[in-house]
N, C-alpha and C positions, 0 to 999 in steps of 0.2 A: 421846884418851879423850872429849873434848867436855864440855860443861857438864852440870849435873844434869838440866835440862829436856831437853836434846838426847839424853841417854842414855835417858830414859824414852820419848821419841818414837821413837827408833831401835828399842828393844825391842818397842814396840807394832806398828810398821810391819813389823818382821821376822816377826811372827806373823800378819800380815794382819788385825788387829783395828782397828775404828773406835772413836772416842770415844763414839759413841752406844751401842755394845754394852757398854762399861764403865759408862756412866751408867745403863743399864737394870739391870745386875747389882748395882752398888754403891749406887744411889740418890743418886749425886753428880751435880750438874748439869754439863753439858758445858762451861759457862763456867768453872767452877772447875777442871775437868780440863785445859782448854786453858791456863788461867793457870799451872798447874804446869809444863806443857811449855815455855811461853814465859817462865817465871820472873818473871811479873808478880804478885809476892806481894801488892801492894796490893789486888788484886781478891779475895783470899782472906780468910776470917774471922779467921785468926790463931790463935796459941796451939796448944792440943792439937787443935783442929779440923784445922789444916793437916797435922799429923803423922798424924792418922787418915785423911785423904784419901790421903796418900802410902802408908800401909800397905795400904789397900783397893785402890788402883791397882796396887801391886806384887804383892799376893796374887793378883789376877785374871790378871796376866801370868805368874805363876809364878817371879818373881825374889825375891832375898833382901830381905825387908822391912826388917830391921834396918840393912842396908847402905844401902838407899834412904833411910831416915830420917836416917842419919848424913850422907849426901851432901846431903840437903835442908838440914840444920842448917848445914853448911859454906857452902852457897850463900846462905842467909839472912844469915849473918855477913858474907860478902863484900859482899852488897848493902847492908847497914847501914853497913859501913866506907866504901863508895863513895858513901853518901848517896843511894841509889836508892830508899829506903823512906820514905814520908811519915810513918809511925808505927812505933814499935818492934814487933818481931815478937811479943813477949809481951803486948802491950796487948790488952785484951779487945775483941771485935768490936763495932761500932756496931749499932744496931737494924736499920738498912737492910742491913748486911752479914750479920747473923745470920739475917735472915728468908729462908726458902727461896725459891728461884726459883718464880714463879707462871707456870703455862702461860698462853699467850695465849688469850683467849676465842674460842670458835668463832663465826664470823660466817656466818649463812645469808643468801644473796641474797634480796631482796624478791621477785624474779620467781619463785624456786622456791617461796616461801611462798604466792604467789597461785595457782600451778599446783596445789599440794597442796590448797589450800582449794577450788578448783574441782572437783578429783577427788572430794573428800569430799562436796561438795554434790550432784554428779551421782549418786554412789553412794547417798546417802540418799534422793534423789528416786526412783531406780529401785526401791529397796527398798520405799518407801511405795506406789508404783504397783503393784508385784507383790502386796503385802499386801492392797490394796484390790480389784484386778480379777483378778489371776492366780489367787488362792486360790479365788474364787467359781467361775471357769471350771473349775478342776480338780475341784471338788466336783460340778459339774453333769455333767462327763464320767464321774466315778466312780459316779454313781447308776445302779444296774442297772435295765434296762427289762424288765418282765414281759410276756411274749407270751401271747396267748390261743390255745389249741390248737383247731383245727377238728375237727368230728366225724370227718372222714376221717383225721386225724392220730391221733385217740384210738383208733379201732378199724379197723385196716387190713383190707381185704377179703381173704378166703382165696384162696390161689393154687392153681390146679389142679395136681395132682401128675402128672408125666409118667412113663411107664414107664421104669424104669431098666434099663440093659443093662450087662453086664460088659465093660469095654474090654479089647481084646486087648493084652497087654503088648508094648511095643516093644522091639526089640533094643537092649540097653544097650551103649554104647561105653565101655570103661574110660578113666577120666580120670586123667591123670598129675598128680601133685602138683606145684605150681609150685616151681621151684628158687629158693631165696633167694640172689639175686646178691650181697647184702651179706655173706652167710656165706662165699661163695666168695672174696670179695676181702678177708676179714678177715685182719688181721695179728696174729700172736701178741703178747700184751700184753708179754711179756718183751723184745721188740725195740723198744718205744716207751718212752722214758724219760718218767716223769711230771714230773720237774722237772730239766731239764738243768743240770748243775753242772760247774764246773771241777775239775781234779784235786785242788785244795786243799780241796774241800768247800764253796766259796762259789758263789752263783748266777753265771751267765755274765756278768751286767752288774756284778759287783763284784770287787774284789781284796782280798786278806787280807794284813795286816802284823802280824807277831808280834815283840814286844819281850821278850827274856829277860834278866833281870838276873843277871850273874855276881857282882855285889856291889851294895850299896845305891847307888841312883842316883835322882836327882830328874829326873822327866820331865814334859813338858807336851805333850799330843797334841790336835790339832784335826783332825776328819774331816769333810769336805764342809761346812766352815764352822761346825761345832759342836764346842765344847771337850768332850772325852770323858774326859780325865785331866789332873790337875794335882796332883802330890804325889810322895811318895817311893815308889819301887818296890823292895821288899825283895829281898835276895839270894835266888837260886834261885826267884824267882817270875816269872810270865809274864803279859803283857797282849796280848790279841788284838783287833785293830781291823779292821773291815770298812768299805769306802768304795767309792763308784762313780767319783769324780773325783779326789780329792786327799787326802793325809794329810800334815800338817805335824808333825814331831817335833823337839822342843827338849830337850836334855839338858845337864846340867852335868858329866857323867862319861861321855864318849864311849867310853872304854876299858872301862867297867864293864858295857856292855850288848851283846847280840848281836841283830841285826835280820835277819829273813827276809821275802821278798816272794813270796807264793804258794808257800810251802814251799821257796823257794830262798834259801839263806843269802847275805847281802850281805857285801861286804868290811868289815873293821873301820872304824868311823866316826872313830876317833881314839885318842888316848892317855888314860890315866887322868886324871880331874879336868879334862879339856879340855871346854870348852863348844862345842857343835856344833848346828847347825840343818840338818835334812834334809827335803826335799820329795819325796814319793813319789806317783807316778801309776800308772795301770794298766800302763804300760810299764816301770816301775822308778823309779830315782832320777832326778829332774830336775836336770840340771847347771845 
């Protein structure tokens, strides 16, 4: 079975989750999460803080929170009996331990600051030069120039009229209307699919996993690295998940659910109340 910390780490790695993901979701520092897995309880605040950490960690993984807290209490009692704790578990945390972890300050290289200052100075100089000289040049170019018309331009001389003759109409050759080659090569719209899909209704670059509950079952689902479900799936209900690369399914009642891949039913995952982890890809179950 392993120790309390080993069980937490195994459940986390089985789901492909990093400590950074849990820290971002629970707002608990990675140092404290790592201390739980390594059972280094002296690095934790102590008291109800520790149990709150255990509950938040277990809830994100989708495992039994009460059982995890009970396992934690047993591990702490064993550590106290072995003299591995420098202070009792129920003792209040010190000021340094209770203070939240502070992020390291961001250090900007001096060279980068100098470059940014030079760019700002050059931009300011260019703007000043344009405002002083460029604007005046544009105003000069935009000023309209009035031209003085000559007498010949004002009153053009009359043009002598030539005798007009009626032209003989030329023989007209019928012109054939051009043929629209694009219309000839047009393909009926019904033969060109607008959005090619697979037979299951999903786009060609995705696959569909359906989980149907025959009875109440707790499921944890992660699609393409994102947790999409974590809780109880009631009987006679269904959950549809679409993914392009991978779907990880964890359940505590393998015999209480039915799973299909692209509308093709999969073999039973296991017996009732059996815990099972399944990884599905576009090709099916990954062994």
